[in-house]
N, C-alpha and C positions, 0 to 999 in steps of 0.2 A: 333420266328417271331414275333416284332414287334406288338401293338394291330391296330400300324395303317394302316403296309402292309400286311391281314390279308385277305383271299380276303373267300366272303359268293357264294356257289360254287349257280351257277339253280338248282335247281327241271329238271327243265325240259335236263337236260343236258341225262343223262339215258336213256327217254326215242328217244335223238339225238341217242345217240350211236345204242339207237337198230333197227330203220331206215337206221342205214349207212350199219351193220352186214346183214339187210334183206337186203339191193341194192348193194353193194357185192354178197352175197348166185347166187343174179341174173344174177347179167354179169359172175361168173362161168359156173352157169347153159349152160347161150347161149356160152362160149363157145363149156361149156365139151358136152352139151344134143344135141348144133346142130338145139334143136329143134327151136328159135327163133336167129333170125340175131344179130349181135349185131355191132356198128359201135360206133367208137373214130369220139368227134367232139372235135372241142373248145372252152372256155366257154361260150363266149357270137355267137356258132358260131349255126344257124338254126333247134335247137336241136327239136324245134316241129315239123317242119318236120317228121325230125325220128322218137321221138316217135307213131306221126297218120301209120307213116309205118308201122309199129309195133316191130322196130330195140331197144333194149338195147340200150342205151349209157353210153358210155364210156368216163369221162372228165381226160384228162395226166395233166394237169398242178394239179392237186388236186394234183394228185401221185409227179408228182413237190415237189406240198407245207409237202404231209405228210412225203418226202427225205431228204427235208428244215426243218421238225419241229424235227426227229428223231436224227437228225443230220449224217445221210445216205448218205447224198450227194458228199460229199466231198471222200467217200469209190467210187464213180462208175465214176466222171466225168473225172478219169485221163485215163479212155480204151477211150469215145468222144473224147478228145484231143486228144489219137494217132491217133483217125480215120480221126484228121480232121479237127476237129472242135471246133475254139478257143478258150480261155479262156478269150473272153470279150465276144462270141453269149449266152446268154438268157441261164443261169441254173436252169431254170426249164426242157430246153431239155436236156442237154447236165446231166442234174444226171440221169433221168429218162432213156435216151441211156441205162449210166452209167451203172444202174442196172438192165436193160434186159438185156448188154451183161456178167456181170457178174454170172445174173441169184439170186441176195440180194434183196427186196422188201420191206419196210414194210407190200403190200398186203401180204405176209405173214401170218401176221395174220386174216388171212378173206382165208383162203389158196388158195391162189393163186398165180401165176406169173404174168409180165404184163400177161395179152391178147389180144391173137392174135382175129384182127378184121374182119367181111368182105369188109370195108370199112371203111377209112376216109377222115372223110367231116373237109377246115376249114377255119373260114375265116379271113381274113389277117388288119380286123376292129383293132385289137391291134400290128401289126406285122409283119415284112417277115418272123418271124424266126418261125410260126408255122407251114407254107407250107412246108421251111425245115425237121423239124421234123417228119412231117407225108411223107413229103416223103422217111426220111430214112428207116422208117417200110414199105411203097408199095415197097420200091428195097427189102427188108430186103426178107416180104412174101409174094412179087409177088399176093397182093392187089390191088382194084384201091381205085387210092385219085382220094379225087375231095373237088371243094370246092369255095369259091367266094373272087374275089378279090377284094376290100374296098377301098372307100376317103380314107384319115388321110391327117392332119391338117387340119379340116375344119375352118373357117368362118362360114359363114349363111350356114346349110344345104336349097336344093330347091330340087323341085318338081324333074329337072335332077338328080339328084344325088342318088333317094328316085329309082327312075326308075330306074336306072342302077342296085340299086343293087337288088332292086326288079324281076326282067329279070331274074337273076345273076341264085336269090332262083329258082324263079321258072324253071332254063334251067337244075337243077338238078334233077330234080322229075321222070324224065323218065329214066336216069339210077339207081336212087334210084328203083323205084317202080320193075327191073330188079332183083337187087341184095334181094332185099325183097320179091319178089313172089305176092306183092299184087297191088292193083292198088292204088294208096292217093285217101280217102272218107273226099272230103271237110267239112263232118260235127265233124269226126278225129281232121279234123284240127283246126279245131274253136275250138273243144273242147278244146288243149292242148295250145291253147293257148292266149285262158280265164284264163284257170291254169294257165298256162304263168303268165296272166299278176294279176291276184289271188295272187300268192307267191309275186309278187314282192309288191304289192300293202301292202300286209301284212309286208312282212322285210322291209318296205320304214316306217311302221309304229315299227313295234321295236326299229328300227335305229336312229328314230325325237324323242322316249321316250325319246333316253338322251340329250335333250333341257333342259329335266327333273334338280332343282339344289333342290340337287343332284343328276350326275346323275343315274343311276340302274345301267348300266353299263359302259364299256370301251369297245374301239377300240379294243386289248389285245382278252375284250370279244366278241366279233365282230364279227375278225379273227376265233373262235371256232365255233361257230352260224349260220355264213353265211351256211355251208357243204349245206345241203338242199334248200339252193339257189341254188347251182352251184351245184349237182348229179342231184336234181331230180325236178331243173325246170318244169312244164308242170305236174308235176302229183299234184293227187290227197293229197299224204301223205305230199308233203314238206306243202302244205296252213292249213289240217291239223299242222303238228308242228306249227309252224308259228302262229298260233291265241291260242297254252296250253302255245307259250315264250311271248307270246304277254302281257296277261294274268296276268301271272306269275311279264314281267315288271310294270302292273300299278298297282302289286299290295303291288311291292318296291318302285313305287313312292308316291302312296296313305298313306305310309304310313312313309316317310321320307328313306328310307333303298337305304343309298350310295353303289356306286361300288368301293370309295375310300374317309373310314374313313377323315373326317376333311378335306373336301374338299374347297385348295382354291383356284388352278388358275383351267383353264379347256382350252383346247390344242386341237390343230386338226392334224393326221397327216397326211399327202403327200405324195405319194409313195407307194412303193410294203411293207410289213412284213415284217421285217430278221424274218425268219422261227425258226430257228432256238435256238434267242433270247427270244422269246416270254413271259414267265417266270421271266427274269430277267427286260426281258423292264418293265413290272407289277407292280414290283414289286421295282426299280429305279423309279418308275416316283411316285407309291402311296407316298414314303420315302420320296419322297418334297411336300407330297401334292397334285400332278397333276391330276387328270384327262383327260386322253385322251378322249376328249368322241368325236371325231366324225371323221372321213374322207374318203380323196377320196377312198381308195383302198373295204374297204363295201358295199357305197354308188355302185358300180360297175355296183351289181346289182338288182338296179333299175331300170324298164325300162317301162318307162310314156307313152312310147309311145306304145308299145299293144295295139293290137282292133283286136277281133275275128269276128268283120264285112267284116274285110280288114284285112284277112291273113297275107300276101305279102306285100304288103308297112308297113305296122304298123311293121313286125317286121328290115326289113332294117330301117326302120330312127330308129327304139328304135338301132338297130344298130351300125349307124353313129352321134344318143348323142351320144354311149358311152363317160365317158371321158377322154380316151387316143386316143378317133380318132380327136378332136379339136386340133383347133387353141390356142397361147398363152391367144391371148384377151378373148373367152368363157373361159378359167381354169381361168381364174388370176377372173374375174368375179360371179364366181361359188363359187370358194376359198372365196374369200368376201363377197357375203352374207349367207356359212356357218357361219364364223368366227359370223354374225346377228347375225343368227337364232338359234343354238348352246351358243351364248353369250362367245365366246372368247375370251382368251386375249394375245394366237399367234398361231406359228403354226411351226412343227417338220418336216426340207421335208427331207428325207429317199431317199437318193440319191445314186440310185444302181450302181453294174458296172456293169454288163451284162444288165439293163435291163433300158434301157436311153429314152423305145419311156414312160418310168409311170415316170422319173423322173422329175421332172418339177423348180428344181433347178441352171439348166446349163443353162440360156438364159438371167436373168438377172428379173422372179421373183419376190425369193426374195422383189430383190430393189425394184420394182415398187410397188407392196404388202403394202411393208414403204412410200413411198413418199403420194402415190394416195388414201389410204386407212386409214395408222399408225399403219397395222397389223406389231408386231415386229415378228424375226422368226428366228430359228436354224438351219442350216446342219448340219447330220453327216452322213459319209457314212460307206460304206455297202456291203450289197447287197441278195436276198432272199436263198439262199441258199447255197453262194461257203462261208465259216465263212471264210477262209485267204483272202479275201478283209473288215475284221472288227474285229475294234480293241475295244475291254468292256473300256481299260481306259480311251483315246481318244472319249470316247461317251460320258463317265458317264461325264467326265470333262464340255465339249462341252454342256451339258442337264443342268446340274448341276449349272454353268453361267448362263443361259437360265435362269432357271427358280429364280435364288435368280434381277437380271435384272427386272424380271415380280413384284417383289418383291415391289424390289427396284423406279414402276414406280405408 
């Protein structure tokens, strides 16, 4: 491998693997021993409420990413399609359901199958697919499904929006208390929100360390390092890990140690990762001297609104501020701010076939960013899990051509 594409591994990653092993062991015990109730939760659902009630919390979108990264998604998806789930709906959902139906999952590495929960809790702030996804398992296992029907496509977030979502969160509590066998303790909820906010602040500091030139990490590193922010949100373990990781990033910045040797171009990635091509993409961009230093996706686990002094309303506001739930105007402003903050030269849009809600190149945004802010971009087509939707040759040609244009600028 040429020197300019050699990756320098993070020392912290060993501890992250240990944490994930411990986490999945707890999920396994919750399924097998029944001493602790298990809840499924969407990735930006009300995990803090569940943790405060003593649930172990499992995030199936993380399983979808694991299926994509291990390139096992396409093995099971036909079984979900055979049940009537379209090839155009979320491939996280169809790969997860397919893994369940086929009995084959990367969770086997942790001694697990797809874990049967006591309750499934969703928030539709990302898309409607999460509700349909959880309702499949609710029917299959005859377990309760509860959730929040949220607003999407918001320009300004008003107090009325926040109140409506907060009331739905509060209304979940009674049913969840019955399943958990305990009352919600206000101090436990405040502590869970405090830890989530601390984790968010630390994760943000890690990601924003990439504003340094050269950047100490890339988007592709971030998709791996984000795992504790997803599955351990609201826990001390996540906070401890990001303190460790942040110290390593600061060490790299102090020593001028780059994620991409000979960094010449700095880019932003908008949309979902193409999980089965992460290493290939990391190498491809590094070969071009291009560092993908920031992204929409990794930033989705930054929750500046969380406030333990006002748990329900701050959780509601944080869920509404999620990039994927906003209108085109706020999204454009956000990307323009990120380009300026991270000293970026352009944007890579990933138009994911089965994730239209997190594909932002379909309604003229690349053109508006170019005309309003002078930000150039390239769009590649693919999918987060379904590799049938992705052409390596076509993407390589597009990316190489885009970087050449940046060099000419």
